[in-house]
TORPA-385347 format. One record per residue (C-alpha): residue in one letter; x, y, z. Coordinates in Angstrom, 1 decimal. Layout:
// TORPA-385347
{r 'A', {X, Y, Z}}
...
// end
This chain:
// TORPA-385347
{r 'M', {106.9, 117.6, 111.1}}
{r 'T', {110.0, 118.4, 109.1}}
{r 'K', {109.7, 121.8, 107.4}}
{r 'I', {110.5, 122.0, 103.7}}
{r 'Q', {112.2, 125.3, 103.0}}
{r 'D', {110.8, 127.1, 99.9}}
{r 'Q', {114.0, 128.8, 98.9}}
{r 'E', {116.8, 127.5, 96.8}}
{r 'A', {119.7, 126.3, 99.0}}
{r 'E', {122.6, 126.4, 96.5}}
{r 'R', {125.2, 124.8, 98.8}}
{r 'P', {126.7, 122.9, 96.8}}
{r 'S', {126.3, 125.4, 94.0}}
{r 'G', {125.4, 124.9, 90.4}}
{r 'F', {123.3, 121.8, 90.7}}
{r 'T', {120.0, 123.4, 89.6}}
{r 'H', {122.0, 125.1, 86.8}}
{r 'M', {123.0, 121.7, 85.5}}
{r 'L', {119.4, 120.6, 85.4}}
{r 'Q', {118.2, 123.9, 84.0}}
{r 'Q', {120.6, 123.8, 81.1}}
{r 'E', {120.2, 120.2, 80.1}}
{r 'I', {116.6, 119.3, 80.9}}
{r 'W', {114.4, 122.5, 81.2}}
{r 'P', {114.6, 123.7, 77.6}}
{r 'R', {113.0, 120.6, 76.2}}
{r 'V', {110.4, 120.4, 79.0}}
{r 'R', {109.1, 123.9, 79.0}}
{r 'I', {107.9, 123.7, 75.4}}
{r 'L', {105.7, 120.6, 76.1}}
{r 'K', {102.0, 120.8, 76.6}}
{r 'P', {100.5, 120.0, 80.1}}
{r 'N', {99.3, 116.4, 80.2}}
{r 'G', {98.2, 115.8, 83.8}}
{r 'V', {100.5, 112.9, 84.4}}
{r 'R', {101.2, 112.5, 88.1}}
{r 'A', {104.5, 111.4, 89.6}}
{r 'V', {104.6, 107.8, 90.8}}
{r 'P', {106.4, 107.2, 94.1}}
{r 'A', {109.7, 105.4, 93.7}}
{r 'A', {112.9, 104.7, 95.6}}
{r 'T', {116.4, 103.8, 94.7}}
{r 'L', {119.4, 102.6, 96.7}}
{r 'I', {123.1, 103.8, 96.4}}
{r 'L', {125.4, 101.1, 97.8}}
{r 'I', {128.8, 102.4, 99.0}}
{r 'D', {131.9, 100.2, 99.2}}
{r 'R', {134.6, 101.8, 101.3}}
{r 'A', {137.1, 98.9, 101.2}}
{r 'G', {139.6, 100.6, 98.9}}
{r 'K', {141.4, 103.9, 98.9}}
{r 'E', {138.4, 105.7, 97.3}}
{r 'P', {134.8, 104.8, 98.0}}
{r 'K', {133.0, 103.0, 95.2}}
{r 'V', {129.3, 103.0, 94.3}}
{r 'L', {127.3, 100.3, 92.5}}
{r 'M', {125.9, 101.4, 89.1}}
{r 'G', {123.8, 99.3, 86.8}}
{r 'R', {123.5, 99.8, 83.0}}
{r 'R', {120.0, 99.7, 81.6}}
{r 'S', {119.3, 97.7, 78.4}}
{r 'P', {120.0, 99.4, 75.1}}
{r 'S', {116.6, 98.2, 73.9}}
{r 'D', {114.7, 99.8, 76.8}}
{r 'R', {112.6, 102.8, 75.8}}
{r 'F', {113.2, 104.5, 79.1}}
{r 'M', {116.8, 105.7, 79.6}}
{r 'P', {118.4, 103.1, 77.3}}
{r 'N', {122.1, 102.3, 78.0}}
{r 'K', {122.2, 104.7, 80.9}}
{r 'F', {124.0, 103.8, 84.2}}
{r 'V', {121.6, 104.2, 87.2}}
{r 'F', {121.3, 103.2, 90.8}}
{r 'P', {119.0, 100.1, 91.3}}
{r 'G', {115.5, 101.0, 92.3}}
{r 'G', {111.9, 101.3, 91.2}}
{r 'R', {108.3, 101.9, 92.1}}
{r 'V', {106.8, 101.3, 95.5}}
{r 'D', {104.6, 98.2, 95.6}}
{r 'P', {101.7, 97.7, 98.1}}
{r 'C', {103.5, 94.5, 99.3}}
{r 'D', {106.4, 96.6, 100.7}}
{r 'A', {104.2, 97.8, 103.6}}
{r 'Q', {103.6, 94.2, 104.6}}
{r 'M', {107.2, 93.1, 104.9}}
{r 'N', {108.7, 92.4, 108.4}}
{r 'V', {111.9, 94.3, 109.1}}
{r 'S', {114.9, 94.4, 111.4}}
{r 'G', {116.0, 97.7, 112.9}}
{r 'A', {114.4, 101.1, 112.5}}
{r 'L', {115.0, 104.2, 110.4}}
{r 'A', {117.0, 106.9, 112.0}}
{r 'A', {114.6, 109.4, 113.4}}
{r 'P', {115.6, 112.4, 111.2}}
{r 'A', {115.3, 110.2, 108.1}}
{r 'E', {111.9, 108.9, 109.2}}
{r 'R', {110.6, 112.4, 109.8}}
{r 'R', {111.7, 113.6, 106.4}}
{r 'L', {110.3, 110.5, 104.6}}
{r 'E', {106.9, 111.2, 106.3}}
{r 'T', {106.7, 114.5, 104.4}}
{r 'V', {106.7, 112.6, 101.1}}
{r 'R', {103.4, 110.6, 101.3}}
{r 'G', {102.6, 110.6, 105.0}}
{r 'K', {103.6, 108.6, 108.1}}
{r 'A', {102.2, 105.3, 107.0}}
{r 'F', {104.1, 105.4, 103.7}}
{r 'A', {107.5, 106.4, 105.1}}
{r 'R', {108.5, 102.8, 105.8}}
{r 'S', {107.5, 101.6, 102.4}}
{r 'L', {110.0, 103.8, 100.6}}
{r 'P', {113.2, 102.2, 102.0}}
{r 'L', {111.7, 98.8, 101.7}}
{r 'A', {110.9, 99.4, 98.0}}
{r 'A', {114.5, 100.4, 97.5}}
{r 'I', {115.8, 97.2, 99.2}}
{r 'R', {113.4, 95.0, 97.3}}
{r 'E', {114.1, 96.6, 93.9}}
{r 'T', {117.8, 96.3, 94.6}}
{r 'F', {117.4, 92.6, 95.3}}
{r 'E', {115.3, 92.0, 92.2}}
{r 'E', {117.6, 94.0, 89.9}}
{r 'T', {121.0, 93.0, 91.2}}
{r 'G', {120.5, 89.8, 93.4}}
{r 'L', {122.0, 91.6, 96.4}}
{r 'V', {120.4, 91.0, 99.8}}
{r 'I', {120.6, 94.1, 102.0}}
{r 'G', {119.9, 93.2, 105.6}}
{r 'T', {120.8, 91.0, 108.5}}
{r 'R', {120.8, 87.3, 109.2}}
{r 'E', {121.0, 87.8, 113.0}}
{r 'F', {117.3, 86.8, 113.5}}
{r 'G', {117.0, 84.1, 110.8}}
{r 'A', {114.4, 84.2, 108.0}}
{r 'P', {111.2, 86.3, 108.4}}
{r 'E', {107.9, 84.4, 108.4}}
{r 'N', {104.7, 85.2, 106.5}}
{r 'C', {106.4, 87.2, 103.7}}
{r 'P', {104.5, 88.8, 100.9}}
{r 'E', {104.6, 86.9, 97.6}}
{r 'G', {107.1, 87.7, 94.9}}
{r 'G', {110.3, 89.4, 95.4}}
{r 'W', {110.1, 89.5, 99.2}}
{r 'R', {109.5, 85.7, 99.4}}
{r 'N', {112.7, 85.2, 97.4}}
{r 'F', {114.5, 87.7, 99.5}}
{r 'A', {113.6, 85.9, 102.7}}
{r 'A', {114.7, 82.6, 101.3}}
{r 'H', {118.3, 83.8, 101.9}}
{r 'G', {117.6, 83.8, 105.6}}
{r 'A', {117.6, 87.6, 106.1}}
{r 'F', {115.5, 90.5, 107.2}}
{r 'P', {115.7, 93.8, 105.4}}
{r 'D', {117.5, 96.2, 107.8}}
{r 'L', {116.1, 99.7, 107.9}}
{r 'G', {118.8, 100.8, 110.4}}
{r 'A', {121.3, 100.6, 107.5}}
{r 'I', {119.5, 103.3, 105.5}}
{r 'H', {120.5, 106.9, 104.9}}
{r 'F', {118.3, 109.5, 103.2}}
{r 'V', {120.3, 111.3, 100.5}}
{r 'G', {118.0, 113.2, 98.3}}
{r 'R', {114.7, 113.4, 96.4}}
{r 'A', {113.9, 114.3, 92.8}}
{r 'T', {110.6, 114.7, 91.1}}
{r 'T', {110.4, 114.4, 87.3}}
{r 'P', {109.2, 117.6, 85.7}}
{r 'P', {105.5, 118.0, 84.7}}
{r 'R', {104.5, 117.5, 81.1}}
{r 'L', {106.6, 114.4, 80.6}}
{r 'A', {104.9, 111.1, 79.7}}
{r 'R', {106.6, 109.2, 82.6}}
{r 'R', {107.1, 110.8, 85.9}}
{r 'Y', {108.5, 109.6, 89.2}}
{r 'D', {108.8, 111.1, 92.7}}
{r 'T', {112.1, 109.4, 93.5}}
{r 'I', {113.7, 109.0, 96.9}}
{r 'F', {117.5, 108.4, 96.8}}
{r 'L', {118.7, 106.3, 99.7}}
{r 'A', {122.1, 104.9, 100.6}}
{r 'A', {123.6, 102.0, 102.5}}
{r 'E', {127.1, 100.6, 103.1}}
{r 'A', {128.1, 97.5, 101.2}}
{r 'D', {128.9, 95.7, 104.4}}
{r 'H', {125.1, 95.3, 104.8}}
{r 'I', {125.1, 92.9, 101.8}}
{r 'V', {124.6, 89.5, 103.4}}
{r 'A', {123.8, 87.3, 100.3}}
{r 'R', {123.6, 87.3, 96.6}}
{r 'E', {121.3, 85.6, 94.2}}
{r 'D', {122.7, 84.7, 90.7}}
{r 'G', {120.9, 85.5, 87.5}}
{r 'A', {119.5, 88.9, 88.3}}
{r 'V', {121.6, 90.7, 85.8}}
{r 'G', {121.9, 89.9, 82.1}}
{r 'P', {120.9, 90.6, 78.5}}
{r 'D', {117.2, 89.9, 79.1}}
{r 'K', {117.0, 91.6, 82.5}}
{r 'E', {116.3, 95.2, 83.5}}
{r 'L', {120.0, 95.8, 84.2}}
{r 'V', {122.5, 94.2, 81.7}}
{r 'E', {125.7, 95.1, 83.6}}
{r 'L', {126.8, 96.0, 87.2}}
{r 'L', {129.9, 98.1, 88.0}}
{r 'W', {131.5, 99.0, 91.3}}
{r 'V', {133.1, 102.2, 90.3}}
{r 'P', {135.0, 104.9, 92.3}}
{r 'I', {132.8, 107.9, 92.7}}
{r 'S', {135.3, 110.2, 90.9}}
{r 'E', {135.1, 107.9, 87.8}}
{r 'A', {131.4, 107.4, 87.9}}
{r 'Y', {130.8, 110.8, 86.2}}
{r 'Q', {132.6, 109.4, 83.1}}
{r 'L', {129.7, 106.9, 82.6}}
{r 'E', {126.6, 107.7, 80.6}}
{r 'L', {124.5, 109.0, 83.5}}
{r 'P', {121.1, 110.7, 83.6}}
{r 'T', {121.7, 114.3, 84.7}}
{r 'I', {119.9, 113.9, 88.0}}
{r 'T', {122.0, 110.8, 88.8}}
{r 'A', {125.1, 112.9, 88.4}}
{r 'V', {123.6, 115.6, 90.6}}
{r 'I', {122.7, 113.1, 93.4}}
{r 'L', {126.2, 111.7, 93.2}}
{r 'R', {127.6, 115.2, 94.0}}
{r 'E', {125.1, 115.5, 96.9}}
{r 'L', {126.3, 112.1, 98.1}}
{r 'E', {130.0, 113.2, 98.0}}
{r 'D', {129.1, 116.3, 100.0}}
{r 'R', {127.3, 114.2, 102.5}}
{r 'M', {130.1, 111.7, 102.9}}
{r 'A', {132.6, 114.4, 103.4}}
{r 'Q', {130.7, 115.5, 106.5}}
{r 'G', {130.4, 111.9, 107.8}}
{r 'M', {126.9, 111.0, 106.5}}
{r 'P', {125.0, 112.6, 109.4}}
{r 'H', {121.3, 111.7, 109.5}}
{r 'E', {120.6, 115.2, 110.8}}
{r 'M', {121.9, 116.9, 107.7}}
{r 'Q', {119.3, 118.5, 105.5}}
{r 'V', {118.1, 116.5, 102.4}}
{r 'P', {117.8, 118.2, 99.0}}
{r 'W', {114.7, 118.0, 96.9}}
{r 'Y', {114.9, 118.8, 93.2}}
{r 'R', {111.7, 119.7, 91.4}}
{r 'V', {110.4, 122.0, 88.8}}
{r 'K', {108.1, 125.0, 89.6}}
{r 'H', {106.6, 126.7, 86.6}}
{r 'P', {107.6, 129.1, 85.2}}
{r 'G', {110.9, 129.4, 86.9}}
{r 'G', {112.2, 125.8, 86.2}}
{r 'W', {114.2, 123.7, 88.6}}
{r 'Q', {114.5, 124.4, 92.3}}
{r 'R', {116.7, 122.9, 95.0}}
{r 'L', {114.6, 122.8, 98.1}}
{r 'V', {115.8, 121.4, 101.5}}
{r 'M', {113.9, 119.0, 103.7}}
// end
C-alpha cells in the first residue's frame, strides 16, 4: 500500500499559498453542511509536436452555474458503468498502487476509465488503441459510442499527475484525480461534442506557458504547475503524486502519495 505522507511537501513551493490566499478566506466562514466529496477524474492531453508542449483546455458555458466561462481539463464523475468496460493495456504499477489509496483496489481502474469516457463525451476524442478492433459487450451510453470508433480505452497511456479534494462546507464537492496522456493516443474524433449547447463550448490546444493567461480555476493552475515539474523530470510513474486538500483549522495542505 502506498503511504500518504502527512506533512506538507512544498517542492514546488508556494502552491498551497495560492490556494490559501484565493480560496480559503471564503471557505472558512461557511457553516458545516455535511456534503461529501464525489469521486471524479479528469484527463490532461499533452501535444508535444511543436517547440513547446501544448495541453487541451475546454471552456465551460457562460450560462453554467458551476465555474461559468472557466477553462478546464475535460473530465467528470465516475459512473458505475466505467468498471464494466473492457480495456487494452494496464496501468503502470506505481500509478495503480496510488489510485488504490483513493477508494480501494476495485475502484482504481474506474478512475482512469471515467477520465477517458468523460473526455470522449465532452470533446469527441477517442483515447485508446485500434490494434485489437472494437470491444464487445460494452456498457450502454458513452462507452457504446466510444467502441463504435473501433477502439479500446488504453490504460497503459495514463499518467497519474495529482489529486485535489474540494474543501468541506461547499455545496458541491469533488475528490478529483488528475491524469495525463500524450495526444498521440488519440485514435479518432467524433464531431458535435463541443458547441453552444454542450458542456464545453470551446476547445483550445494551448502552449502550457500561455495557458495561465486563460481564465482558470485556481486548482487547475496549480495542477498545471505540477504537470510542468513532472514533465521536466521525464514523467516518471515512480514520482510522488501531490494531493491538495483542506484540513481544519489550518486550511490547505499539499500531501504526497
